[in-house]
N, CA, C and O atoms as a CHARMM CRD file, in Angstrom:
* protein
*
  184
    1    1 MET  N     82.92900 -60.95700  54.52100 PROA 1      0.00000
    2    1 MET  CA    82.87400 -60.02300  53.41700 PROA 1      0.00000
    3    1 MET  C     81.56400 -60.24000  52.66200 PROA 1      0.00000
    4    1 MET  O     81.14800 -61.37600  52.43400 PROA 1      0.00000
    5    2 GLN  N     80.93700 -59.16700  52.28700 PROA 2      0.00000
    6    2 GLN  CA    79.65800 -59.22900  51.59100 PROA 2      0.00000
    7    2 GLN  C     79.84300 -58.74200  50.16100 PROA 2      0.00000
    8    2 GLN  O     80.58800 -57.79300  49.91500 PROA 2      0.00000
    9    3 SER  N     79.16900 -59.38900  49.22200 PROA 3      0.00000
   10    3 SER  CA    79.22500 -58.95000  47.82900 PROA 3      0.00000
   11    3 SER  C     77.80400 -58.74700  47.31700 PROA 3      0.00000
   12    3 SER  O     76.84400 -59.27500  47.87900 PROA 3      0.00000
   13    4 TYR  N     77.69000 -57.98900  46.26300 PROA 4      0.00000
   14    4 TYR  CA    76.39900 -57.64600  45.69100 PROA 4      0.00000
   15    4 TYR  C     76.39600 -57.96500  44.20200 PROA 4      0.00000
   16    4 TYR  O     77.42200 -57.86500  43.53000 PROA 4      0.00000
   17    5 ALA  N     75.23800 -58.34900  43.70100 PROA 5      0.00000
   18    5 ALA  CA    75.06300 -58.59700  42.27200 PROA 5      0.00000
   19    5 ALA  C     74.24400 -57.45800  41.68000 PROA 5      0.00000
   20    5 ALA  O     73.27500 -56.99500  42.28100 PROA 5      0.00000
   21    6 PHE  N     74.64000 -57.02000  40.51200 PROA 6      0.00000
   22    6 PHE  CA    73.91700 -55.96400  39.81600 PROA 6      0.00000
   23    6 PHE  C     73.43500 -56.49800  38.48100 PROA 6      0.00000
   24    6 PHE  O     74.10400 -57.31700  37.85100 PROA 6      0.00000
   25    7 VAL  N     72.26700 -56.03000  38.05200 PROA 7      0.00000
   26    7 VAL  CA    71.70500 -56.41100  36.75900 PROA 7      0.00000
   27    7 VAL  C     71.84500 -55.20900  35.83500 PROA 7      0.00000
   28    7 VAL  O     71.33700 -54.12700  36.12600 PROA 7      0.00000
   29    8 PHE  N     72.54500 -55.41300  34.70900 PROA 8      0.00000
   30    8 PHE  CA    72.72800 -54.35700  33.71900 PROA 8      0.00000
   31    8 PHE  C     71.97200 -54.72800  32.45300 PROA 8      0.00000
   32    8 PHE  O     71.89500 -55.90100  32.08900 PROA 8      0.00000
   33    9 ARG  N     71.41700 -53.73200  31.78800 PROA 9      0.00000
   34    9 ARG  CA    70.78300 -53.92600  30.49000 PROA 9      0.00000
   35    9 ARG  C     71.13100 -52.74000  29.59600 PROA 9      0.00000
   36    9 ARG  O     71.18300 -51.59500  30.04400 PROA 9      0.00000
   37   10 GLU  N     71.36800 -53.04400  28.31800 PROA 10     0.00000
   38   10 GLU  CA    71.59900 -51.99300  27.32700 PROA 10     0.00000
   39   10 GLU  C     70.26900 -51.65700  26.67200 PROA 10     0.00000
   40   10 GLU  O     69.52700 -52.54800  26.25800 PROA 10     0.00000
   41   11 CYS  N     69.97400 -50.37700  26.58300 PROA 11     0.00000
   42   11 CYS  CA    68.72400 -49.92600  25.97500 PROA 11     0.00000
   43   11 CYS  C     68.78200 -50.14200  24.46500 PROA 11     0.00000
   44   11 CYS  O     69.72600 -49.68600  23.82000 PROA 11     0.00000
   45   12 PRO  N     67.79300 -50.82600  23.88700 PROA 12     0.00000
   46   12 PRO  CA    67.77900 -51.01800  22.44100 PROA 12     0.00000
   47   12 PRO  C     67.47100 -49.72800  21.68200 PROA 12     0.00000
   48   12 PRO  O     67.76000 -49.62700  20.49000 PROA 12     0.00000
   49   13 GLY  N     66.88700 -48.74200  22.36500 PROA 13     0.00000
   50   13 GLY  CA    66.53600 -47.48700  21.70600 PROA 13     0.00000
   51   13 GLY  C     67.67900 -46.50000  21.60300 PROA 13     0.00000
   52   13 GLY  O     67.85000 -45.85800  20.56700 PROA 13     0.00000
   53   14 CYS  N     68.47800 -46.36500  22.67800 PROA 14     0.00000
   54   14 CYS  CA    69.53100 -45.34200  22.68900 PROA 14     0.00000
   55   14 CYS  C     70.91300 -45.90300  23.00800 PROA 14     0.00000
   56   14 CYS  O     71.88800 -45.15100  23.02200 PROA 14     0.00000
   57   15 ALA  N     71.01800 -47.19800  23.26400 PROA 15     0.00000
   58   15 ALA  CA    72.28100 -47.89500  23.55600 PROA 15     0.00000
   59   15 ALA  C     72.90800 -47.49700  24.88700 PROA 15     0.00000
   60   15 ALA  O     74.07400 -47.80900  25.12900 PROA 15     0.00000
   61   16 GLU  N     72.17100 -46.82000  25.74800 PROA 16     0.00000
   62   16 GLU  CA    72.66600 -46.45200  27.08100 PROA 16     0.00000
   63   16 GLU  C     72.69800 -47.69600  27.97300 PROA 16     0.00000
   64   16 GLU  O     71.78400 -48.52000  27.92700 PROA 16     0.00000
   65   17 LEU  N     73.74400 -47.82800  28.77900 PROA 17     0.00000
   66   17 LEU  CA    73.84600 -48.93800  29.71900 PROA 17     0.00000
   67   17 LEU  C     73.13000 -48.55300  31.00700 PROA 17     0.00000
   68   17 LEU  O     73.37300 -47.47700  31.55400 PROA 17     0.00000
   69   18 ASN  N     72.25100 -49.42200  31.49500 PROA 18     0.00000
   70   18 ASN  CA    71.42700 -49.13800  32.66600 PROA 18     0.00000
   71   18 ASN  C     71.60800 -50.19300  33.74000 PROA 18     0.00000
   72   18 ASN  O     71.87900 -51.35500  33.43900 PROA 18     0.00000
   73   19 VAL  N     71.45900 -49.78900  34.98700 PROA 19     0.00000
   74   19 VAL  CA    71.37700 -50.71000  36.11200 PROA 19     0.00000
   75   19 VAL  C     69.89500 -50.87600  36.42200 PROA 19     0.00000
   76   19 VAL  O     69.18700 -49.89000  36.63100 PROA 19     0.00000
   77   20 VAL  N     69.42300 -52.12400  36.45200 PROA 20     0.00000
   78   20 VAL  CA    68.01900 -52.39400  36.76600 PROA 20     0.00000
   79   20 VAL  C     67.87500 -52.39700  38.28300 PROA 20     0.00000
   80   20 VAL  O     68.56500 -53.14100  38.97900 PROA 20     0.00000
   81   21 LYS  N     66.97500 -51.56200  38.78600 PROA 21     0.00000
   82   21 LYS  CA    66.74300 -51.47100  40.23000 PROA 21     0.00000
   83   21 LYS  C     65.28800 -51.79300  40.53200 PROA 21     0.00000
   84   21 LYS  O     64.38200 -51.28000  39.87400 PROA 21     0.00000
   85   22 ASP  N     65.06900 -52.63200  41.51500 PROA 22     0.00000
   86   22 ASP  CA    63.71700 -52.96700  41.98600 PROA 22     0.00000
   87   22 ASP  C     62.80800 -53.45300  40.86600 PROA 22     0.00000
   88   22 ASP  O     61.60500 -53.19100  40.89100 PROA 22     0.00000
   89   23 GLY  N     63.36600 -54.16000  39.88200 PROA 23     0.00000
   90   23 GLY  CA    62.56000 -54.70700  38.80000 PROA 23     0.00000
   91   23 GLY  C     62.03900 -53.67000  37.82500 PROA 23     0.00000
   92   23 GLY  O     61.10100 -53.95100  37.07900 PROA 23     0.00000
   93   24 PHE  N     62.62700 -52.46300  37.80800 PROA 24     0.00000
   94   24 PHE  CA    62.19200 -51.38400  36.92200 PROA 24     0.00000
   95   24 PHE  C     63.00800 -51.45300  35.63800 PROA 24     0.00000
   96   24 PHE  O     64.13700 -50.96500  35.58700 PROA 24     0.00000
   97   25 TYR  N     62.43400 -52.06100  34.59900 PROA 25     0.00000
   98   25 TYR  CA    63.12900 -52.29300  33.33500 PROA 25     0.00000
   99   25 TYR  C     62.83000 -51.18600  32.32600 PROA 25     0.00000
  100   25 TYR  O     62.24200 -51.43700  31.27400 PROA 25     0.00000
  101   26 TYR  N     63.23800 -49.96000  32.65400 PROA 26     0.00000
  102   26 TYR  CA    63.08900 -48.82600  31.74400 PROA 26     0.00000
  103   26 TYR  C     64.36800 -48.01900  31.74900 PROA 26     0.00000
  104   26 TYR  O     65.02300 -47.88900  32.78300 PROA 26     0.00000
  105   27 CYS  N     64.72400 -47.48100  30.60800 PROA 27     0.00000
  106   27 CYS  CA    65.96200 -46.72900  30.44600 PROA 27     0.00000
  107   27 CYS  C     65.91800 -45.42100  31.23100 PROA 27     0.00000
  108   27 CYS  O     64.93800 -44.67900  31.16500 PROA 27     0.00000
  109   28 ALA  N     66.98800 -45.14800  31.97300 PROA 28     0.00000
  110   28 ALA  CA    67.08500 -43.90800  32.74400 PROA 28     0.00000
  111   28 ALA  C     67.31300 -42.70600  31.83600 PROA 28     0.00000
  112   28 ALA  O     67.06300 -41.57000  32.24000 PROA 28     0.00000
  113   29 HSD  N     67.78300 -42.94200  30.61700 PROA 29     0.00000
  114   29 HSD  CA    68.08200 -41.84400  29.69500 PROA 29     0.00000
  115   29 HSD  C     66.87800 -41.47600  28.81900 PROA 29     0.00000
  116   29 HSD  O     66.51000 -40.30500  28.72900 PROA 29     0.00000
  117   30 CYS  N     66.26000 -42.48700  28.17000 PROA 30     0.00000
  118   30 CYS  CA    65.17600 -42.19100  27.21500 PROA 30     0.00000
  119   30 CYS  C     63.81500 -42.74300  27.64000 PROA 30     0.00000
  120   30 CYS  O     62.82900 -42.55000  26.93000 PROA 30     0.00000
  121   31 ASP  N     63.74300 -43.43000  28.79100 PROA 31     0.00000
  122   31 ASP  CA    62.50600 -44.03800  29.30400 PROA 31     0.00000
  123   31 ASP  C     61.97100 -45.18000  28.44900 PROA 31     0.00000
  124   31 ASP  O     60.83400 -45.61100  28.64200 PROA 31     0.00000
  125   32 GLY  N     62.76400 -45.67400  27.51300 PROA 32     0.00000
  126   32 GLY  CA    62.35400 -46.80900  26.69500 PROA 32     0.00000
  127   32 GLY  C     62.41900 -48.10100  27.49500 PROA 32     0.00000
  128   32 GLY  O     63.15400 -48.17800  28.47900 PROA 32     0.00000
  129   33 PRO  N     61.66400 -49.11500  27.09200 PROA 33     0.00000
  130   33 PRO  CA    61.68800 -50.39600  27.80500 PROA 33     0.00000
  131   33 PRO  C     63.01500 -51.12000  27.59100 PROA 33     0.00000
  132   33 PRO  O     63.58700 -51.08700  26.50100 PROA 33     0.00000
  133   34 LEU  N     63.49000 -51.77100  28.64200 PROA 34     0.00000
  134   34 LEU  CA    64.71700 -52.56000  28.57500 PROA 34     0.00000
  135   34 LEU  C     64.35900 -54.03100  28.44300 PROA 34     0.00000
  136   34 LEU  O     63.32600 -54.46400  28.95300 PROA 34     0.00000
  137   35 PRO  N     65.20800 -54.81200  27.75800 PROA 35     0.00000
  138   35 PRO  CA    64.93900 -56.24900  27.65200 PROA 35     0.00000
  139   35 PRO  C     65.03100 -56.92200  29.01800 PROA 35     0.00000
  140   35 PRO  O     65.91300 -56.60600  29.81600 PROA 35     0.00000
  141   36 ARG  N     64.13000 -57.83500  29.27600 PROA 36     0.00000
  142   36 ARG  CA    64.14600 -58.55600  30.55700 PROA 36     0.00000
  143   36 ARG  C     65.13500 -59.71400  30.52300 PROA 36     0.00000
  144   36 ARG  O     65.69300 -60.07900  31.55800 PROA 36     0.00000
  145   37 ASP  N     65.35500 -60.29000  29.35900 PROA 37     0.00000
  146   37 ASP  CA    66.30300 -61.39800  29.23300 PROA 37     0.00000
  147   37 ASP  C     67.69300 -60.85700  28.93500 PROA 37     0.00000
  148   37 ASP  O     67.84200 -59.93100  28.13800 PROA 37     0.00000
  149   38 PRO  N     68.71500 -61.43100  29.57400 PROA 38     0.00000
  150   38 PRO  CA    70.08300 -60.98700  29.28700 PROA 38     0.00000
  151   38 PRO  C     70.50600 -61.39100  27.88100 PROA 38     0.00000
  152   38 PRO  O     70.13100 -62.45900  27.39600 PROA 38     0.00000
  153   39 VAL  N     71.27400 -60.55000  27.23900 PROA 39     0.00000
  154   39 VAL  CA    71.79700 -60.81400  25.90100 PROA 39     0.00000
  155   39 VAL  C     73.30500 -60.65400  25.95500 PROA 39     0.00000
  156   39 VAL  O     73.81300 -59.63900  26.43300 PROA 39     0.00000
  157   40 ARG  N     74.00800 -61.64200  25.47100 PROA 40     0.00000
  158   40 ARG  CA    75.47000 -61.57500  25.44000 PROA 40     0.00000
  159   40 ARG  C     75.91800 -60.72400  24.25800 PROA 40     0.00000
  160   40 ARG  O     75.17000 -60.57100  23.29200 PROA 40     0.00000
  161   41 PRO  N     77.12500 -60.16900  24.31900 PROA 41     0.00000
  162   41 PRO  CA    77.64500 -59.39600  23.18100 PROA 41     0.00000
  163   41 PRO  C     77.55000 -60.20500  21.89500 PROA 41     0.00000
  164   41 PRO  O     77.89000 -61.38800  21.87100 PROA 41     0.00000
  165   42 GLY  N     77.09300 -59.57500  20.84500 PROA 42     0.00000
  166   42 GLY  CA    76.89900 -60.26300  19.57800 PROA 42     0.00000
  167   42 GLY  C     75.49000 -60.78100  19.40100 PROA 42     0.00000
  168   42 GLY  O     75.16600 -61.35300  18.36000 PROA 42     0.00000
  169   43 GLY  N     74.63000 -60.58600  20.42300 PROA 43     0.00000
  170   43 GLY  CA    73.23200 -60.96700  20.31200 PROA 43     0.00000
  171   43 GLY  C     72.97300 -62.45600  20.38000 PROA 43     0.00000
  172   43 GLY  O     71.97800 -62.93200  19.83300 PROA 43     0.00000
  173   44 SER  N     73.85200 -63.21100  21.04600 PROA 44     0.00000
  174   44 SER  CA    73.70500 -64.66300  21.06300 PROA 44     0.00000
  175   44 SER  C     72.76000 -65.18400  22.13900 PROA 44     0.00000
  176   44 SER  O     72.56500 -66.39400  22.24800 PROA 44     0.00000
  177   45 GLY  N     72.17500 -64.30300  22.92800 PROA 45     0.00000
  178   45 GLY  CA    71.27000 -64.75600  23.98300 PROA 45     0.00000
  179   45 GLY  C     72.02100 -65.24800  25.18800 PROA 45     0.00000
  180   45 GLY  O     73.18100 -64.88800  25.39000 PROA 45     0.00000
  181   46 ARG  N     71.37400 -66.07300  26.00000 PROA 46     0.00000
  182   46 ARG  CA    71.97800 -66.54700  27.25700 PROA 46     0.00000
  183   46 ARG  C     73.09400 -67.50600  27.06300 PROA 46     0.00000
  184   46 ARG  O     73.68100 -67.97500  28.03800 PROA 46     0.00000
């Protein structure tokens, strides 16, 4: 069985949830830059 990992980022500009593909860290909705570091709910960082 094979599994896959996905990288998600929330856009700080429009709050849209995005899947990061091929290292492209830009929002699919507003084209704003996405954070490269993961942030846990509540803004506590890694």
